[in-house]
C-alpha positions in Angstrom: 21.6 162.0 -91.8 21.3 158.3 -92.8 22.5 157.2 -96.2 18.9 156.1 -97.1 17.7 159.7 -96.9 20.6 160.9 -99.0 19.6 158.4 -101.7 16.0 159.5 -101.5 16.9 163.1 -101.8 19.1 162.4 -104.8 16.2 160.4 -106.4 13.8 163.2 -105.8 16.2 165.8 -107.3 16.7 163.5 -110.3 13.0 163.0 -110.9 12.4 166.8 -110.5 15.2 167.4 -113.1 13.6 165.0 -115.5 10.0 166.2 -115.0 10.8 170.0 -115.1 10.8 170.3 -118.9 7.4 168.5 -119.1 5.9 170.7 -116.5 7.2 173.8 -118.3 5.7 172.6 -121.6 2.4 171.8 -119.8 2.3 175.4 -118.4 3.0 177.0 -121.7 0.4 174.8 -123.5 -2.3 176.6 -121.5 -1.0 180.0 -122.3 -3.4 182.7 -123.4 -0.6 184.6 -125.2 0.5 184.4 -128.8 4.2 183.4 -128.2 6.2 180.8 -126.4 6.8 182.7 -123.2 7.1 181.7 -119.5 5.4 182.5 -117.3 2.3 182.6 -119.5 0.4 185.9 -119.5 -2.8 184.0 -118.8 -4.5 180.7 -118.9 -6.6 179.4 -121.8 -7.5 176.3 -123.9 -7.3 178.3 -127.1 -4.2 176.4 -128.4 -5.8 173.0 -127.8 -8.8 174.1 -129.8 -6.5 175.4 -132.5 -4.7 172.0 -132.5 -8.0 170.1 -133.0 -9.0 172.5 -135.8 -5.6 172.2 -137.6 -6.3 169.9 -140.6 -2.7 169.2 -141.4 -1.7 168.1 -137.9 -4.9 166.0 -137.4 -4.2 164.2 -140.7 -0.6 163.6 -139.6 -1.9 162.3 -136.3 -4.1 159.8 -138.0 -1.2 158.7 -140.2 1.1 158.2 -137.2 -1.5 156.3 -135.3 -2.2 153.9 -138.2 1.5 153.6 -139.0 2.4 152.8 -135.4 -0.4 150.2 -135.0 0.7 148.4 -138.2 4.4 148.5 -137.2 3.6 147.1 -133.8 1.8 144.1 -135.3 4.6 143.5 -137.8 7.2 143.8 -135.1 5.5 141.2 -133.0 4.9 138.8 -135.9 8.5 139.1 -137.1 10.2 139.5 -133.7 8.2 136.9 -131.8 9.5 133.8 -133.6 13.1 135.2 -133.6 12.9 135.9 -129.9 11.6 132.4 -129.3 14.4 130.9 -131.3 17.0 132.9 -129.4 15.5 132.2 -126.0 14.4 128.6 -126.3 16.5 126.9 -129.0 20.1 125.9 -129.2 21.5 126.2 -132.7 24.7 127.5 -134.3 24.7 131.2 -134.9 22.2 132.1 -132.2 24.5 134.8 -130.8 25.1 136.2 -134.3 21.3 136.3 -134.9 20.7 138.2 -131.6 23.4 140.7 -132.5 22.2 141.1 -136.1 18.7 141.9 -134.9 20.0 144.5 -132.5 22.2 146.1 -135.1 19.7 148.9 -136.1 19.8 150.2 -132.5 23.6 150.7 -132.8 23.4 152.9 -135.9 22.7 156.6 -135.6 19.1 157.3 -136.9 20.5 159.9 -139.2 22.7 157.3 -141.0 19.9 154.8 -141.0 17.5 157.3 -142.4 19.8 158.2 -145.2 20.6 154.6 -146.0 16.9 153.8 -146.2 16.2 156.7 -148.5 19.0 155.5 -150.8 17.7 152.0 -150.8 14.0 152.8 -151.1 14.2 155.6 -153.7 15.3 153.5 -156.6 12.3 151.1 -156.1 9.9 154.0 -155.7 9.0 153.2 -152.0 10.1 156.6 -150.6 7.2 158.7 -149.4 4.9 155.7 -149.5 3.1 153.7 -146.9 5.1 150.5 -147.5 8.3 152.4 -147.3 7.4 154.0 -144.0 6.2 150.7 -142.6 9.4 149.0 -143.6 11.6 151.7 -142.1 9.8 152.0 -138.8 9.6 148.2 -138.5 13.3 148.0 -138.9 13.7 150.2 -135.8 10.9 148.6 -133.8 11.7 144.9 -134.3 14.9 145.0 -132.1 12.8 146.3 -129.2 10.2 143.5 -129.7 12.9 140.9 -129.9 14.6 142.1 -126.7 11.5 142.2 -124.6 10.1 138.9 -126.0 13.4 137.1 -125.5 13.3 138.0 -121.9 9.6 136.9 -121.6 10.2 133.6 -123.4 13.4 133.0 -121.4 11.4 133.3 -118.1 9.1 130.5 -119.0 10.3 127.2 -117.4 11.3 124.7 -120.1 9.8 121.9 -118.0 6.4 123.1 -119.0 7.1 122.5 -122.7 8.8 119.2 -122.0 5.7 118.1 -120.0 3.5 119.0 -123.0 5.8 116.9 -125.3 5.4 113.9 -123.0 1.6 114.3 -123.3 1.8 114.1 -127.1 2.1 117.7 -128.2 4.5 118.6 -131.0 7.1 121.3 -130.4 5.0 123.8 -132.3 1.9 122.9 -130.4 3.7 123.3 -127.1 5.1 126.6 -128.1 1.8 128.0 -129.2 -0.4 126.5 -126.5 1.9 126.6 -123.5 4.8 129.0 -123.9 3.1 131.8 -125.8 0.2 132.2 -123.5 2.5 132.5 -120.5 4.7 135.0 -122.3 1.7 137.0 -123.5 2.3 139.9 -121.1 5.7 140.4 -122.6 4.1 140.5 -126.1 1.7 143.2 -124.9 4.5 145.2 -123.5 6.6 144.7 -126.6 3.7 145.8 -128.8 3.1 148.9 -126.7 6.8 149.9 -126.9 6.9 149.3 -130.6 3.8 151.5 -131.0 5.5 154.3 -129.1 8.8 153.9 -131.0 7.0 154.2 -134.3 4.7 157.0 -133.2 7.6 159.2 -132.0 10.1 158.4 -134.7 11.2 161.7 -136.3 14.6 161.5 -137.9 14.0 158.5 -140.2 10.6 159.8 -141.1 12.1 163.1 -142.2 13.9 161.3 -145.0 11.0 159.2 -146.1 7.9 161.4 -145.9 6.5 163.4 -148.8 4.0 166.2 -149.6 1.1 163.7 -149.5 2.2 161.5 -146.7 3.6 162.8 -143.4 3.7 161.9 -139.8 2.9 163.9 -136.7 6.5 164.3 -135.4 7.6 165.6 -138.8 4.7 168.0 -139.0 5.4 169.1 -135.5 9.1 169.8 -136.5 8.0 171.8 -139.5 5.5 173.8 -137.5 8.1 174.7 -134.9 10.5 175.8 -137.6 8.1 178.5 -138.9 6.0 179.5 -135.9 6.6 180.4 -132.2 3.1 180.1 -130.8 2.1 177.8 -128.0 0.3 175.4 -130.3 3.5 173.4 -130.5 3.5 173.1 -126.7 -0.1 171.9 -126.8 0.9 169.3 -129.4 3.9 168.2 -127.3 1.7 167.8 -124.2 -0.7 165.7 -126.3 2.1 163.4 -127.3 3.2 163.1 -123.6 -0.3 162.2 -122.6 -0.5 159.5 -125.4 2.8 157.9 -124.3 1.7 158.1 -120.6 -1.6 156.5 -121.4 0.0 153.6 -123.3 2.4 153.0 -120.4 -0.3 153.1 -117.8 -2.5 150.8 -119.9 0.3 148.2 -120.0 0.9 148.5 -116.3 -2.8 148.2 -115.6 -3.3 145.2 -117.8 -0.2 143.1 -117.1 2.2 145.1 -115.0 5.8 145.7 -116.2 7.3 143.2 -113.8 5.2 140.4 -115.2 5.5 141.8 -118.8 9.3 141.2 -118.8 8.9 137.8 -117.2 10.0 138.6 -113.7 8.1 137.6 -110.6 
């Protein structure tokens, strides 16, 4: 057997191991039974219908979608200029800035969530939209900076220099030359930030309240008290949403182009 076949077999086994839980959840989500059992006693769409008719989960879904969209925009607006400075400019402290912006990724989300609760509670921002947006943006911005830094770094500096020689200011060159070329990276960064915020659970558990909650938190609470397949239908819905966003990015720009690689 050639080494190539061994690598292919190992890759197939690895993918199968990764996809097996999702396939199991998919099968259970179509169960006709009243409990989380496998194999399901029958096939039915009853739990998807129950999911749509669940007012609390649908309200949490709307909250998560709005929150993720706002966080994605903020992450791009805040992370884009920082990424440009790290990738294109030479200034003292550039390495420190890059490390500082990546710091939230190094902290356990449990510690970060508790710290945010202690910081936001005294100023009455806990269990509020501004507090949730701020907390999710803190986690999403490092992803935007990382992807946008790669995208900006892949743009040849000669293009900006050519724009300068034609009379453009550095700001005009950045906005009219570099940014359009790096736009696929911005789309990919926005999509990733949307998914990061949409799926965030631990930090949200510290900051939500009785009148404001997110879908992952409501899903966690539902799974604590019930054992029916509705939670599997909800999990499958989240998988489909994430897959749809990934496929949309791939369809629009392609991941290779999005990260600035030809």
